[in-house]
C-alpha atoms as an extended CHARMM CRD file, in Angstrom:
* protein
*
        89  EXT
         1         1  MET       CA             96.6530000000       81.2310000000       90.7810000000  PROA      1               0.0000000000
         2         2  ASP       CA             96.3580000000       81.9820000000       87.0630000000  PROA      2               0.0000000000
         3         3  TRP       CA            100.5070000000       82.4230000000       86.9520000000  PROA      3               0.0000000000
         4         4  LYS       CA            100.4340000000       83.7330000000       83.2350000000  PROA      4               0.0000000000
         5         5  VAL       CA             98.0620000000       86.7590000000       84.0650000000  PROA      5               0.0000000000
         6         6  PHE       CA            100.1670000000       87.3110000000       87.4500000000  PROA      6               0.0000000000
         7         7  ALA       CA            103.3960000000       87.3200000000       85.2170000000  PROA      7               0.0000000000
         8         8  SER       CA            102.0560000000       89.5070000000       82.3960000000  PROA      8               0.0000000000
         9         9  THR       CA            100.4930000000       91.9140000000       84.8390000000  PROA      9               0.0000000000
        10        10  PHE       CA            103.4980000000       92.1150000000       86.9220000000  PROA      10              0.0000000000
        11        11  ALA       CA            105.8980000000       93.0900000000       84.0660000000  PROA      11              0.0000000000
        12        12  MET       CA            103.2600000000       95.4130000000       82.7660000000  PROA      12              0.0000000000
        13        13  ILE       CA            103.2380000000       97.3830000000       85.7400000000  PROA      13              0.0000000000
        14        14  PHE       CA            107.0930000000       97.0870000000       86.5960000000  PROA      14              0.0000000000
        15        15  ILE       CA            107.9880000000       98.4060000000       83.5380000000  PROA      15              0.0000000000
        16        16  ALA       CA            105.2360000000      101.1950000000       83.5510000000  PROA      16              0.0000000000
        17        17  GLU       CA            106.5670000000      102.3700000000       87.1270000000  PROA      17              0.0000000000
        18        18  MET       CA            110.0900000000      102.5980000000       85.9870000000  PROA      18              0.0000000000
        19        19  GLY       CA            111.1970000000      106.2760000000       85.6870000000  PROA      19              0.0000000000
        20        20  ASP       CA            107.5340000000      107.2100000000       86.9840000000  PROA      20              0.0000000000
        21        21  LYS       CA            106.9950000000      110.2440000000       88.9280000000  PROA      21              0.0000000000
        22        22  THR       CA            106.2840000000      107.9870000000       91.4800000000  PROA      22              0.0000000000
        23        23  GLN       CA            109.8390000000      106.4480000000       91.5920000000  PROA      23              0.0000000000
        24        24  PHE       CA            111.0990000000      109.9080000000       91.8610000000  PROA      24              0.0000000000
        25        25  ALA       CA            109.2810000000      110.9510000000       94.9350000000  PROA      25              0.0000000000
        26        26  ALA       CA            110.1520000000      108.0850000000       96.3390000000  PROA      26              0.0000000000
        27        27  LEU       CA            113.5710000000      108.7410000000       95.7310000000  PROA      27              0.0000000000
        28        28  ALA       CA            113.3820000000      112.2920000000       96.8300000000  PROA      28              0.0000000000
        29        29  ALA       CA            111.6040000000      110.9050000000      100.2650000000  PROA      29              0.0000000000
        30        30  SER       CA            114.1320000000      108.7940000000      100.8100000000  PROA      30              0.0000000000
        31        31  ALA       CA            117.1520000000      111.1680000000      100.2160000000  PROA      31              0.0000000000
        32        32  GLY       CA            115.5780000000      113.6340000000      102.2600000000  PROA      32              0.0000000000
        33        33  SER       CA            115.0380000000      111.2620000000      105.5050000000  PROA      33              0.0000000000
        34        34  LYS       CA            117.2200000000      109.0390000000      107.6180000000  PROA      34              0.0000000000
        35        35  SER       CA            114.5890000000      106.6230000000      108.1200000000  PROA      35              0.0000000000
        36        36  THR       CA            114.6460000000      104.5260000000      104.8630000000  PROA      36              0.0000000000
        37        37  PHE       CA            112.5780000000      102.0720000000      106.5610000000  PROA      37              0.0000000000
        38        38  SER       CA            109.3530000000      104.4140000000      106.8510000000  PROA      38              0.0000000000
        39        39  VAL       CA            109.6600000000      105.7460000000      103.5970000000  PROA      39              0.0000000000
        40        40  LEU       CA            109.9990000000      102.1830000000      102.0060000000  PROA      40              0.0000000000
        41        41  LEU       CA            107.0340000000      101.0140000000      103.7250000000  PROA      41              0.0000000000
        42        42  ALA       CA            105.1330000000      104.1900000000      103.2530000000  PROA      42              0.0000000000
        43        43  VAL       CA            105.6530000000      103.6370000000       99.3910000000  PROA      43              0.0000000000
        44        44  VAL       CA            104.7300000000       99.8390000000       99.3750000000  PROA      44              0.0000000000
        45        45  LEU       CA            101.6240000000      100.6080000000      101.3280000000  PROA      45              0.0000000000
        46        46  ALA       CA            100.6780000000      103.5440000000       99.2550000000  PROA      46              0.0000000000
        47        47  LEU       CA            101.1770000000      101.7610000000       96.1540000000  PROA      47              0.0000000000
        48        48  SER       CA             99.4600000000       98.9010000000       97.2730000000  PROA      48              0.0000000000
        49        49  ALA       CA             96.3270000000      100.9090000000       98.3390000000  PROA      49              0.0000000000
        50        50  ALA       CA             96.2750000000      102.4420000000       94.8130000000  PROA      50              0.0000000000
        51        51  GLY       CA             96.8380000000       99.0190000000       93.4860000000  PROA      51              0.0000000000
        52        52  VAL       CA             93.6680000000       97.5130000000       95.0260000000  PROA      52              0.0000000000
        53        53  LEU       CA             91.4470000000      100.4390000000       94.4070000000  PROA      53              0.0000000000
        54        54  GLY       CA             92.4010000000      100.0640000000       90.5400000000  PROA      54              0.0000000000
        55        55  VAL       CA             91.7900000000       96.0530000000       90.7130000000  PROA      55              0.0000000000
        56        56  ILE       CA             88.4800000000       96.7400000000       92.3760000000  PROA      56              0.0000000000
        57        57  ALA       CA             87.6050000000       99.6830000000       90.0140000000  PROA      57              0.0000000000
        58        58  GLY       CA             88.4600000000       97.4600000000       87.1020000000  PROA      58              0.0000000000
        59        59  LYS       CA             86.2730000000       94.3540000000       88.3730000000  PROA      59              0.0000000000
        60        60  TYR       CA             83.0400000000       96.6360000000       88.9400000000  PROA      60              0.0000000000
        61        61  LEU       CA             83.6560000000       98.5270000000       85.5460000000  PROA      61              0.0000000000
        62        62  GLY       CA             84.3600000000       95.3290000000       83.7510000000  PROA      62              0.0000000000
        63        63  ASN       CA             80.7140000000       94.0080000000       84.5260000000  PROA      63              0.0000000000
        64        64  PHE       CA             79.2910000000       97.4810000000       82.9400000000  PROA      64              0.0000000000
        65        65  ILE       CA             81.8160000000       97.8410000000       79.7330000000  PROA      65              0.0000000000
        66        66  ASP       CA             83.2700000000       95.6650000000       77.8000000000  PROA      66              0.0000000000
        67        67  PRO       CA             86.9930000000       95.3080000000       78.6740000000  PROA      67              0.0000000000
        68        68  GLN       CA             88.0140000000       95.7330000000       74.8250000000  PROA      68              0.0000000000
        69        69  ASN       CA             85.9130000000       99.2010000000       74.9680000000  PROA      69              0.0000000000
        70        70  LEU       CA             87.6930000000      100.3500000000       78.0540000000  PROA      70              0.0000000000
        71        71  LYS       CA             90.8330000000       99.7710000000       76.3110000000  PROA      71              0.0000000000
        72        72  TRP       CA             89.6020000000      102.2580000000       73.4090000000  PROA      72              0.0000000000
        73        73  VAL       CA             88.4320000000      104.7810000000       76.0990000000  PROA      73              0.0000000000
        74        74  SER       CA             91.3590000000      104.7230000000       78.5360000000  PROA      74              0.0000000000
        75        75  GLY       CA             94.2210000000      104.7970000000       75.8740000000  PROA      75              0.0000000000
        76        76  PRO       CA             93.2180000000      107.9320000000       74.3530000000  PROA      76              0.0000000000
        77        77  LEU       CA             92.5740000000      109.4300000000       78.0290000000  PROA      77              0.0000000000
        78        78  PHE       CA             96.1390000000      108.1330000000       78.9620000000  PROA      78              0.0000000000
        79        79  VAL       CA             97.7850000000      110.3430000000       76.0540000000  PROA      79              0.0000000000
        80        80  GLY       CA             95.4790000000      113.0710000000       76.6540000000  PROA      80              0.0000000000
        81        81  VAL       CA             96.6540000000      113.5050000000       80.1750000000  PROA      81              0.0000000000
        82        82  GLY       CA            100.0170000000      113.1140000000       79.2000000000  PROA      82              0.0000000000
        83        83  LEU       CA             99.9610000000      115.7780000000       76.4450000000  PROA      83              0.0000000000
        84        84  TRP       CA             98.1500000000      117.8720000000       78.9120000000  PROA      84              0.0000000000
        85        85  ILE       CA            100.9910000000      117.2020000000       81.3400000000  PROA      85              0.0000000000
        86        86  MET       CA            103.6710000000      118.1000000000       78.7320000000  PROA      86              0.0000000000
        87        87  LEU       CA            102.2180000000      121.0280000000       77.5120000000  PROA      87              0.0000000000
        88        88  SER       CA            101.1010000000      122.7570000000       80.5290000000  PROA      88              0.0000000000
        89        89  LYS       CA            103.6020000000      125.4030000000       82.2110000000  PROA      89              0.0000000000
């Protein structure tokens, strides 16, 4: 296990998810339910599944696209989606 990669990935994902729409959706689901454990389990499994898909996609994309080039493509796409969400009604 590469603990440096683990720690930096954990920190990056944790910070990125704080205040994210996913966290607000989990908060709303938990507030509207008497089964907090069910909501917690669903959130953990859903985020784990999304993470697994991201890791698998990243592994295969890394075989075809230089990771440095992927940063240059994904960064503007991320900003573009953010602007699109911000400016849409």
